[in-house]
N, CA, C and O of each residue as an XYZ file, in Angstrom:
704
protein
N      32.726    -11.357      7.192
C      33.820    -12.464      6.581
C      35.207    -11.801      6.424
O      35.087    -10.690      5.909
N      36.275    -12.078      6.658
C      37.639    -11.793      6.105
C      37.752    -11.773      4.983
O      37.523    -12.761      4.285
N      38.141    -10.620      4.518
C      37.791    -10.366      2.627
C      38.866    -11.389      1.984
O      38.649    -11.784      0.838
N      40.326    -11.955      2.858
C      41.011    -13.020      2.302
C      40.662    -14.036      2.288
O      41.356    -14.896      1.746
N      39.460    -14.348      2.868
C      39.208    -15.575      2.874
C      38.297    -15.675      1.911
O      38.664    -16.656      1.264
N      36.947    -15.083      1.234
C      36.159    -14.634      0.695
C      37.060    -14.691     -0.959
O      36.569    -15.083     -2.018
N      38.470    -14.173     -0.741
C      39.022    -13.881     -2.231
C      39.652    -15.221     -2.356
O      39.780    -15.585     -3.524
N      40.176    -16.238     -1.240
C      40.878    -17.118     -1.631
C      39.826    -18.267     -2.154
O      40.090    -19.066     -3.053
N      38.595    -18.207     -1.438
C      37.702    -18.903     -1.880
C      37.200    -18.894     -3.898
O      37.279    -19.708     -4.818
N      36.842    -17.868     -3.779
C      36.366    -16.975     -5.371
C      37.696    -17.554     -5.787
O      37.743    -18.221     -6.820
N      38.709    -17.366     -5.111
C      39.811    -17.993     -6.705
C      39.709    -19.230     -6.740
O      40.183    -19.650     -7.796
N      39.244    -20.177     -5.974
C      39.610    -21.505     -5.781
C      38.673    -21.973     -6.656
O      38.843    -22.875     -7.477
N      37.453    -21.195     -6.418
C      36.337    -21.763     -7.174
C      36.648    -21.683     -8.573
O      36.407    -22.568     -9.395
N      37.267    -20.433     -8.830
C      37.565    -20.128    -10.388
C      38.474    -20.917    -11.069
O      38.474    -21.122    -12.282
N      39.227    -21.342    -10.273
C      40.600    -22.587    -10.913
C      40.108    -23.839    -10.818
O      40.196    -24.569    -11.806
N      39.452    -24.355     -9.519
C      39.271    -25.841     -9.464
C      37.529    -26.328     -9.440
O      37.174    -27.503     -9.347
N      36.906    -25.552     -9.510
C      35.279    -25.921     -9.617
C      34.714    -25.623     -8.479
O      35.321    -25.669     -7.409
N      33.777    -25.365     -8.573
C      32.670    -25.330     -7.373
C      32.450    -27.165     -6.886
O      32.510    -27.607     -5.739
N      32.213    -27.894     -8.071
C      32.276    -29.295     -7.289
C      33.675    -29.890     -6.247
O      33.644    -30.639     -5.271
N      34.679    -29.300     -6.829
C      36.408    -29.285     -5.902
C      35.797    -29.237     -4.340
O      35.909    -30.079     -3.450
N      35.095    -27.914     -4.335
C      35.300    -27.406     -2.634
C      34.468    -27.937     -2.551
O      34.755    -28.754     -1.677
N      32.982    -28.214     -3.008
C      31.864    -29.078     -2.445
C      32.246    -30.481     -1.868
O      31.630    -30.972     -0.922
N      33.460    -31.197     -2.585
C      33.844    -32.407     -2.095
C      34.689    -32.155     -0.752
O      34.864    -33.161     -0.065
N      35.124    -31.201     -0.380
C      35.693    -30.743      0.827
C      35.073    -30.379      1.822
O      35.680    -30.386      2.892
N      33.499    -29.896      1.781
C      32.822    -29.537      2.372
C      32.182    -30.671      3.450
O      32.210    -31.841      3.069
N      31.620    -30.383      4.749
C      31.445    -31.313      5.866
C      30.346    -32.159      5.297
O      29.354    -31.678      4.749
N      30.553    -33.362      5.442
C      29.397    -34.271      4.765
C      27.957    -33.868      4.891
O      27.116    -33.981      3.999
N      27.747    -33.345      6.197
C      26.199    -33.080      6.331
C      25.461    -31.711      5.565
O      24.324    -31.457      5.168
N      26.649    -31.059      5.592
C      26.147    -29.512      4.292
C      26.322    -30.093      3.182
O      25.430    -29.859      2.367
N      27.352    -30.943      2.749
C      27.273    -31.231      1.252
C      25.917    -32.047      0.853
O      25.369    -31.830     -0.228
N      25.487    -32.848      1.640
C      24.285    -33.600      1.553
C      23.010    -32.255      1.270
O      22.085    -32.529      0.505
N      23.032    -31.542      1.605
C      22.565    -30.426      1.437
C      22.424    -29.317      0.237
O      21.605    -28.411      0.082
N      23.729    -29.814     -0.681
C      23.809    -28.625     -1.483
C      24.134    -29.544     -2.745
O      24.554    -30.700     -2.704
N      23.829    -28.725     -3.959
C      23.867    -29.414     -5.052
C      25.501    -28.944     -5.592
O      25.827    -27.773     -5.397
N      26.486    -29.886     -6.264
C      27.745    -29.699     -6.326
C      27.869    -28.505     -7.403
O      29.033    -28.216     -7.678
N      26.770    -27.695     -8.120
C      26.917    -27.155     -8.982
C      26.296    -25.625     -8.318
O      26.451    -24.587     -8.961
N      25.637    -25.629     -7.063
C      25.311    -24.647     -6.100
C      26.628    -23.394     -5.817
O      26.930    -22.911     -4.726
N      27.224    -23.098     -7.106
C      28.690    -22.128     -6.898
C      28.458    -21.071     -5.856
O      29.389    -21.000     -5.054
N      27.395    -20.165     -5.631
C      27.054    -19.345     -4.561
C      26.780    -19.955     -2.770
O      27.155    -19.312     -1.789
N      26.183    -21.069     -2.715
C      26.234    -21.499     -1.722
C      27.372    -22.323     -1.109
O      27.870    -22.348      0.017
N      27.641    -23.090     -2.422
C      29.453    -23.709     -1.874
C      30.318    -22.951     -1.303
O      30.927    -23.299     -0.291
N      30.533    -21.367     -2.122
C      31.428    -20.631     -1.890
C      31.069    -19.929     -0.664
O      32.030    -19.723      0.077
N      29.623    -19.390     -0.141
C      29.429    -19.432      1.183
C      29.856    -20.097      2.281
O      30.511    -19.597      3.196
N      29.400    -21.503      2.181
C      29.878    -22.599      3.251
C      31.057    -22.790      3.251
O      31.529    -23.162      4.326
N      31.845    -22.648      2.269
C      33.392    -22.709      2.488
C      33.849    -22.021      3.370
O      34.615    -22.448      4.234
N      33.320    -20.497      3.254
C      33.735    -19.199      3.778
C      33.546    -19.414      5.011
O      34.320    -19.091      5.912
N      32.511    -19.970      5.129
C      31.787    -20.213      6.890
C      32.887    -20.838      7.946
O      33.420    -20.544      9.016
N      32.883    -22.290      6.587
C      34.038    -23.269      7.566
C      35.218    -22.806      7.480
O      36.035    -23.153      8.333
N      35.478    -22.196      6.767
C      36.961    -21.780      6.853
C      37.721    -20.796      7.839
O      38.898    -20.699      8.186
N      36.200    -19.897      8.240
C      36.478    -19.151      9.178
C      35.974    -19.495     10.823
O      35.727    -18.710     11.738
N      35.942    -20.716     10.789
C      35.370    -21.678     11.770
C      33.878    -21.153     12.600
O      33.695    -21.262     13.812
N      32.976    -20.614     11.681
C      31.650    -20.236     11.897
C      30.927    -21.185     11.318
O      30.895    -21.419     10.110
N      30.239    -21.835     12.310
C      29.103    -23.235     12.057
C      27.996    -22.762     11.259
O      27.136    -22.123     11.866
N      27.816    -22.981      9.796
C      26.723    -22.489      9.331
C      25.437    -23.479      9.749
O      25.489    -24.624     10.198
N      23.973    -22.445      9.375
C      23.187    -23.337      9.785
C      23.003    -24.757      9.020
O      23.537    -25.166      7.989
N      22.250    -25.242      9.714
C      22.526    -26.789      8.959
C      21.047    -26.952      8.383
O      20.892    -27.881      7.591
N      19.776    -26.038      8.735
C      18.561    -26.172      7.518
C      17.986    -24.890      7.535
O      18.158    -24.199      8.540
N      17.206    -24.373      6.406
C      16.261    -23.473      6.423
C      15.313    -23.605      7.470
O      14.988    -22.536      7.988
N      14.671    -24.846      8.013
C      13.850    -24.806      8.681
C      14.123    -24.227     10.241
O      13.229    -24.130     11.082
N      15.345    -23.910     10.432
C      15.771    -23.116     11.783
C      15.177    -21.578     11.490
O      15.044    -20.802     12.436
N      14.924    -21.292     10.500
C      14.442    -19.790     10.272
C      12.871    -20.066     10.709
O      12.311    -19.221     11.407
N      12.338    -20.964     10.394
C      10.752    -20.898     10.451
C      10.037    -22.425     11.648
O       9.040    -23.146     11.609
N      11.431    -22.259     12.725
C      11.487    -23.312     13.640
C       9.690    -22.853     14.428
O       8.951    -21.916     14.129
N       9.549    -23.656     15.189
C       8.151    -23.567     15.747
C       8.455    -22.360     16.926
O       7.767    -21.363     17.146
N       9.821    -22.820     17.663
C       9.774    -22.326     19.089
C       9.855    -20.688     18.545
O       9.701    -19.888     19.467
N      10.105    -19.980     16.989
C      10.422    -18.848     16.516
C       9.138    -18.398     16.058
O       9.162    -17.273     15.559
N       8.106    -18.931     16.091
C       6.716    -18.518     15.263
C       5.846    -18.042     16.436
O       4.694    -18.411     16.209
N       5.905    -17.550     17.291
C       5.008    -17.429     18.414
C       4.820    -16.089     18.810
O       5.666    -15.561     19.531
N       3.642    -15.359     18.367
C       2.494    -15.831     17.706
C       2.802    -15.226     15.913
O       3.025    -14.118     15.425
N       2.683    -16.417     15.438
C       2.991    -15.626     14.009
C       1.728    -16.258     12.773
O       1.317    -17.418     12.778
N       1.396    -15.447     12.032
C       1.071    -15.683     10.848
C       1.751    -15.601      9.914
O       2.466    -14.623      9.697
N       1.649    -16.862      8.982
C       2.855    -16.814      7.879
C       2.042    -16.531      6.666
O       1.205    -17.394      6.399
N       2.109    -15.568      5.928
C       1.104    -15.188      5.010
C       1.830    -15.097      3.460
O       2.920    -14.539      3.337
N       1.160    -15.665      2.358
C       2.150    -15.286      1.170
C       0.929    -14.960      0.435
O      -0.237    -15.288      0.658
N       1.512    -14.153     -0.607
C       0.193    -13.589     -1.526
C       0.464    -14.262     -2.590
O       1.625    -14.489     -2.930
N      -0.699    -14.719     -3.335
C      -0.315    -15.194     -4.651
C      -1.429    -14.023     -5.800
O      -2.271    -13.173     -5.510
N      -0.971    -14.457     -6.944
C      -1.617    -13.798     -8.103
C      -1.924    -14.378     -9.247
O      -1.145    -15.148     -9.810
N      -3.057    -14.079     -9.696
C      -3.149    -14.755    -10.975
C      -2.219    -14.430    -12.192
O      -1.910    -13.302    -12.575
N      -1.766    -15.829    -12.820
C      -0.563    -15.647    -13.440
C      -0.672    -14.643    -14.360
O       0.411    -14.090    -14.552
N      -1.821    -14.085    -15.170
C      -1.622    -13.231    -16.284
C      -1.686    -11.901    -15.582
O      -1.394    -10.905    -16.243
N      -1.974    -11.792    -14.540
C      -1.997    -10.490    -14.105
C      -0.359     -9.987    -13.447
O       0.190     -8.890    -13.551
N       0.179    -11.385    -12.686
C       1.625    -11.392    -12.077
C       2.254    -10.694    -13.835
O       2.592     -9.513    -13.905
N       2.304    -11.428    -14.832
C       2.914    -11.516    -15.787
C       2.805     -9.623    -16.127
O       3.747     -8.842    -15.995
N       1.722     -9.345    -16.472
C       1.295     -8.034    -16.682
C       1.906     -6.841    -15.810
O       2.164     -5.787    -16.390
N       2.177     -6.980    -14.276
C       2.744     -6.573    -13.825
C       3.937     -6.390    -13.572
O       4.263     -5.499    -12.787
N       4.809     -7.149    -14.147
C       5.961     -7.151    -14.354
C       6.412     -6.557    -15.219
O       7.478     -5.945    -15.280
N       5.346     -6.747    -16.208
C       5.950     -6.135    -17.992
C       5.966     -4.492    -17.629
O       6.704     -3.606    -18.059
N       5.060     -4.452    -16.842
C       4.662     -2.643    -16.660
C       5.316     -2.479    -15.419
O       4.934     -1.433    -14.896
N       6.433     -3.296    -14.498
C       7.502     -2.829    -13.879
C       8.683     -2.380    -14.505
O       9.289     -1.331    -14.285
N       8.977     -3.371    -15.390
C      10.006     -3.273    -16.297
C      10.037     -2.432    -17.002
O      11.099     -1.871    -17.271
N       8.736     -2.034    -17.590
C       8.818     -0.587    -18.646
C       9.059      0.103    -17.923
O       9.971      0.853    -18.272
N       8.584      0.312    -16.747
C       8.808      1.867    -15.863
C      10.047      1.872    -15.480
O      10.691      2.896    -15.708
N      10.611      0.903    -14.897
C      12.086      1.005    -14.580
C      13.041      1.510    -15.838
O      13.901      2.386    -15.751
N      12.651      0.663    -17.181
C      13.427      0.726    -18.553
C      13.339      2.510    -18.739
O      14.317      3.200    -19.026
N      11.937      3.044    -18.503
C      11.480      4.377    -18.604
C      12.310      5.501    -17.762
O      12.628      6.576    -18.272
N      12.561      5.216    -16.697
C      13.403      5.939    -15.706
C      14.845      5.476    -15.526
O      15.363      5.457    -14.409
N      15.421      5.142    -16.511
C      16.718      4.879    -16.740
C      17.496      3.975    -15.887
O      18.529      4.319    -15.313
N      17.081      3.058    -15.836
C      17.545      1.985    -15.127
C      18.742      1.420    -16.298
O      19.844      1.114    -15.843
N      18.566      1.326    -17.399
C      19.902      0.594    -18.645
C      20.961      1.693    -18.096
O      22.007      1.307    -17.573
N      20.708      2.864    -18.209
C      22.134      3.433    -17.772
C      22.411      3.282    -16.159
O      23.541      2.809    -16.045
N      22.065      3.410    -15.403
C      22.065      2.977    -14.175
C      22.916      1.615    -13.934
O      23.760      1.615    -13.038
N      22.700      0.431    -14.738
C      23.217     -0.594    -14.964
C      24.609     -0.472    -15.422
O      25.508     -1.090    -14.852
N      24.844      0.366    -16.514
C      25.929      0.532    -17.377
C      26.986      1.263    -16.760
O      28.120      1.128    -17.220
N      26.770      2.082    -15.702
C      27.491      3.147    -15.068
C      27.955      2.000    -13.668
O      29.100      1.979    -13.216
N      26.956      1.214    -13.203
C      27.399      0.149    -12.238
C      28.583     -0.312    -12.432
O      29.605     -0.017    -11.814
N      28.348     -1.640    -14.002
C      29.385     -2.255    -14.713
C      30.356     -1.581    -14.819
O      31.366     -2.008    -14.260
N      30.442     -0.312    -15.547
C      31.607      0.632    -15.419
C      32.456      1.125    -14.295
O      33.593      1.542    -14.515
N      31.907      1.089    -13.022
C      32.549      1.410    -11.627
C      33.043      0.484    -11.124
O      33.893      0.641    -10.247
N      32.565     -1.002    -11.627
C      33.234     -2.117    -11.469
C      32.761     -2.957    -10.315
O      33.451     -3.372     -9.385
N      31.096     -3.197    -10.580
C      29.918     -3.711     -9.845
C      30.445     -4.899     -9.430
O      30.891     -5.521    -10.394
N      30.611     -5.610     -8.130
C      30.844     -6.612     -7.624
C      29.955     -7.910     -8.380
O      28.877     -7.691     -8.933
N      30.652     -9.443     -8.306
C      30.046    -10.420     -8.850
C      27.937    -10.335     -8.211
O      26.883    -10.502     -8.824
N      28.235    -10.036     -6.910
C      26.864    -10.095     -6.025
C      26.057     -9.439     -6.672
O      24.977     -9.964     -6.941
N      26.360     -8.022     -7.135
C      25.313     -7.213     -7.588
C      25.269     -7.301     -9.312
O      24.442     -6.722    -10.017
N      26.286     -8.106     -9.747
C      26.293     -8.500    -11.222
C      24.995     -9.522    -11.230
O      24.459     -9.857    -12.287
N      24.602     -9.926    -10.092
C      23.856    -11.360    -10.058
C      22.396    -10.701     -9.922
O      21.474    -11.515     -9.866
N      22.235    -10.053     -9.893
C      20.867     -9.069     -9.578
C      20.094     -9.435    -10.628
O      20.785     -9.695    -11.613
N      18.828     -9.568    -10.817
C      17.672     -9.949    -11.697
C      17.628     -9.003    -12.713
O      17.061     -7.921    -12.563
N      18.237     -9.366    -13.830
C      18.353     -8.501    -15.181
C      19.790     -7.602    -15.195
O      20.106     -6.971    -16.204
N      20.329     -7.605    -14.409
C      21.576     -7.538    -14.752
C      22.157     -7.234    -16.107
O      22.287     -6.206    -16.771
N      22.469     -8.545    -16.281
C      23.091     -8.902    -17.121
C      22.542     -8.521    -18.841
O      23.094     -8.154    -19.878
N      21.268     -8.827    -18.440
C      20.379     -8.863    -19.386
C      20.088     -6.775    -20.034
O      20.196     -6.175    -21.104
N      19.811     -6.515    -19.002
C      20.336     -4.909    -19.257
C      21.686     -4.601    -20.025
O      21.717     -3.900    -21.037
N      22.730     -5.153    -19.486
C      24.031     -4.901    -20.264
C      23.854     -4.812    -21.675
O      24.166     -3.967    -22.514
N      23.202     -6.039    -21.713
C      23.126     -6.224    -23.390
C      22.088     -5.298    -24.046
O      22.136     -5.012    -25.242
N      21.304     -4.920    -23.341
C      20.402     -4.198    -23.943
C      18.929     -4.915    -24.078
O      17.931     -4.210    -24.226
N      18.857     -6.017    -24.035
C      17.978     -6.754    -24.232
C      16.654     -7.076    -23.011
O      16.603     -8.144    -22.401
N      15.790     -6.115    -22.839
C      14.643     -5.558    -22.028
C      13.668     -6.943    -21.932
O      13.225     -7.209    -20.814
N      13.312     -7.855    -23.090
C      12.734     -8.927    -23.428
C      12.879     -9.989    -22.539
O      12.019    -10.714    -22.040
N      14.998     -9.970    -22.316
C      15.346    -10.976    -21.485
C      14.963    -10.883    -19.921
O      14.757    -11.813    -19.142
N      14.922     -9.373    -19.666
C      15.036     -9.115    -18.352
C      13.611     -9.414    -17.930
O      13.438     -9.910    -16.816
N      12.678     -9.184    -18.636
C      11.459     -9.546    -18.460
C      11.161    -11.134    -18.118
O      10.552    -11.526    -17.122
N      11.609    -11.797    -18.947
C      11.889    -13.102    -18.568
C      12.306    -13.266    -17.589
O      11.790    -14.218    -17.004
N      13.271    -12.619    -16.921
C      14.097    -13.408    -15.876
C      13.210    -12.847    -14.579
O      13.192    -13.301    -13.435
N      12.642    -11.966    -15.007
C      11.581    -11.469    -13.659
C      10.636    -12.314    -13.532
O      10.399    -12.545    -12.346
N       9.984    -12.884    -14.266
C       8.798    -14.028    -14.594
C       9.583    -15.213    -13.956
O       9.074    -15.719    -12.956
N      10.608    -15.648    -14.355
C      11.253    -17.104    -13.662
C      11.392    -16.992    -12.052
O      11.164    -17.867    -11.216
N      11.824    -15.685    -11.867
C      12.504    -15.444    -10.307
C      10.865    -15.477     -9.759
O      10.696    -16.133     -8.731
N       9.602    -14.800    -10.384
C       8.418    -14.937     -9.639
C       7.938    -16.311     -9.372
O       7.464    -16.660     -8.291
N       8.075    -17.036    -10.353
C       7.864    -18.449    -10.490
C       8.721    -18.822     -9.042
O       8.137    -18.965     -7.968
N       9.864    -18.921     -9.169
C      10.511    -19.486     -8.124
C      10.157    -19.168     -6.728
O      10.205    -19.999     -5.821
N       9.799    -17.934     -6.587
C       9.247    -17.762     -5.509
C       7.893    -18.639     -4.981
O       7.827    -19.358     -3.983
N       7.109    -18.421     -5.719
C       5.839    -19.141     -5.438
C       6.336    -20.531     -5.332
O       5.672    -21.213     -4.551
N       7.011    -20.942     -5.725
C       7.245    -22.361     -5.572
C       7.867    -22.567     -4.179
O       7.339    -23.306     -3.348
N       9.000    -21.891     -3.953
C       9.580    -21.656     -2.340
C       8.346    -21.264     -1.538
O       8.257    -21.794     -0.430
N       7.544    -20.570     -1.844
C       6.504    -20.357     -0.771
C       5.394    -21.564     -0.498
O       4.993    -22.012      0.577
N       5.146    -21.821     -1.461
C       3.987    -23.327     -1.316
C       4.683    -24.498     -0.258
O       4.149    -25.001      0.731
N       6.262    -24.794     -0.889
C       6.857    -25.665      0.312
C       6.972    -25.362      1.663
O       7.300    -26.265      2.432
N       6.725    -24.074      2.142
C       7.152    -23.473      3.166
C       5.221    -24.110      4.397
O       3.996    -24.010      4.330
N       6.228    -24.653      5.225
C       4.680    -25.308      6.058
C       3.979    -24.065      6.675
O       4.536    -23.028      7.034
N       3.035    -24.274      6.716
C       2.088    -23.473      7.179
C       1.364    -22.527      6.539
O       0.363    -22.043      7.065
N       1.756    -22.198      5.442
C       1.733    -20.779      5.176
C       0.017    -20.456      4.468
O      -0.284    -21.083      3.452
N      -0.701    -19.767      4.895
C      -1.510    -19.523      4.124
C      -1.589    -18.133      3.247
O      -1.294    -17.014      3.666
N      -2.169    -18.548      1.621
C      -2.060    -17.943      0.870
C      -3.209    -17.095      0.509
O      -4.374    -17.491      0.500
N      -2.801    -15.865      0.202
C      -3.789    -14.676      0.062
C      -4.018    -14.163     -1.605
O      -3.203    -13.479     -2.224
N      -5.235    -14.637     -2.109
C      -5.103    -14.320     -3.174
C      -5.466    -12.733     -3.549
O      -6.507    -12.187     -3.184
N      -4.469    -12.120     -4.308
C      -4.893    -10.861     -4.249
C      -5.357    -10.417     -5.618
O      -5.622     -9.215     -5.638
N      -5.567    -11.173     -7.003
C      -6.049    -11.036     -8.099
C      -7.140    -10.757     -7.859
O      -8.008    -11.426     -7.297
N      -7.188     -9.161     -8.506
C      -8.487     -8.324     -9.101
C      -8.727     -7.716     -7.701
O      -9.748     -7.030     -7.725
N      -8.008     -7.738     -6.235
C      -8.467     -6.751     -5.348
C      -7.597     -5.922     -4.912
O      -6.384     -5.965     -5.118
N      -8.330     -4.958     -4.151
C      -7.149     -3.460     -3.913
C      -6.067     -3.895     -2.966
O      -6.029     -5.115     -2.805
N      -5.256     -3.257     -2.359
C      -4.136     -3.297     -1.229
C      -5.744     -3.216     -0.130
O      -6.083     -4.215      0.505
N      -6.253     -2.403     -0.094
C      -7.159     -2.695      1.172
C      -7.755     -3.250      1.327
O      -8.103     -3.356      2.503
N      -8.529     -4.255      0.124
C      -9.285     -5.239      0.335
C      -7.920     -6.828      1.179
O      -8.003     -7.870      1.829
N      -7.131     -6.160      0.690
C      -5.881     -7.433      0.946
C      -5.752     -7.034      2.382
O      -6.286     -7.717      3.256
N      -5.113     -6.033      2.643
C      -4.928     -5.622      4.093
C      -6.300     -5.995      4.873
O      -6.217     -6.982      5.604
N      -6.925     -5.663      4.842
C      -8.759     -6.446      5.456
C      -8.448     -7.621      5.615
O      -8.395     -7.880      6.818
N      -8.131     -8.762      4.758
C      -8.352     -9.928      4.682
C      -7.252    -10.577      5.643
O      -7.526    -11.426      6.491
N      -5.828    -10.014      5.375
C      -4.984    -10.239      6.121
C      -5.100     -9.799      7.332
O      -4.796    -10.735      8.071
N      -5.499     -8.469      8.214
C      -6.019     -8.275      8.973
C      -7.156     -9.228      9.931
O      -7.090     -9.296     11.159
N      -8.246     -9.968      9.044
C      -9.127    -10.866      9.777
C      -8.350    -12.049     10.045
O      -8.542    -12.749     11.039
N      -7.577    -12.254      9.271
C      -6.775    -13.688      9.634
C      -5.329    -13.663     10.407
O      -4.511    -14.583     10.416
N      -5.197    -12.226     11.133
C      -4.595    -12.194     12.173
C      -5.305    -11.979     13.714
O      -4.809    -12.059     14.837
N      -6.796    -11.645     13.221
C      -7.770    -12.014     14.311
C      -7.893    -13.113     14.557
O      -7.573    -13.435     15.701
N      -8.296    -13.969     13.819
C      -8.509    -15.119     14.033
C      -7.446    -15.976     14.639
O      -7.848    -16.972     15.240
N      -5.689    -15.684     14.566
C      -5.052    -16.366     14.810
C      -4.421    -16.336     16.478
O      -3.605    -17.182     16.845
């Protein structure tokens, strides 16, 4: 994307708001995008101004013609175990210096995209509890998204080893 288009769109969203740019989108694209979805509106506006035809639907990614042969598998985990793993992962990240890394990135002028990373702002405030909460919310959104995918086969890995899950996946691949 030409940097001048990206910069212009960012400036316009900051001054006029995402709803104003939403109103200028192609009606078909606007119909599939919430007026407050700043990130998506910015991207669609950039593409439109650059003369690039944006994808009309996420269904294109999973279109039948692209799925030969494909097993769409999604791993799920008991909520308590998922929460425990998130807690451990964040604790490990903090122990290995992620807070210093985030502060260094912010000092170096991290981009809006980098600052949108899950937990970035929370760690800048030194709020590890809020980072864990943000990670749990993201995990729930991922599971919601996955449940909406047509044809996804879920594999529950609760209490199972990596080897057991891999064997289950291979068995499913052999059947498909």
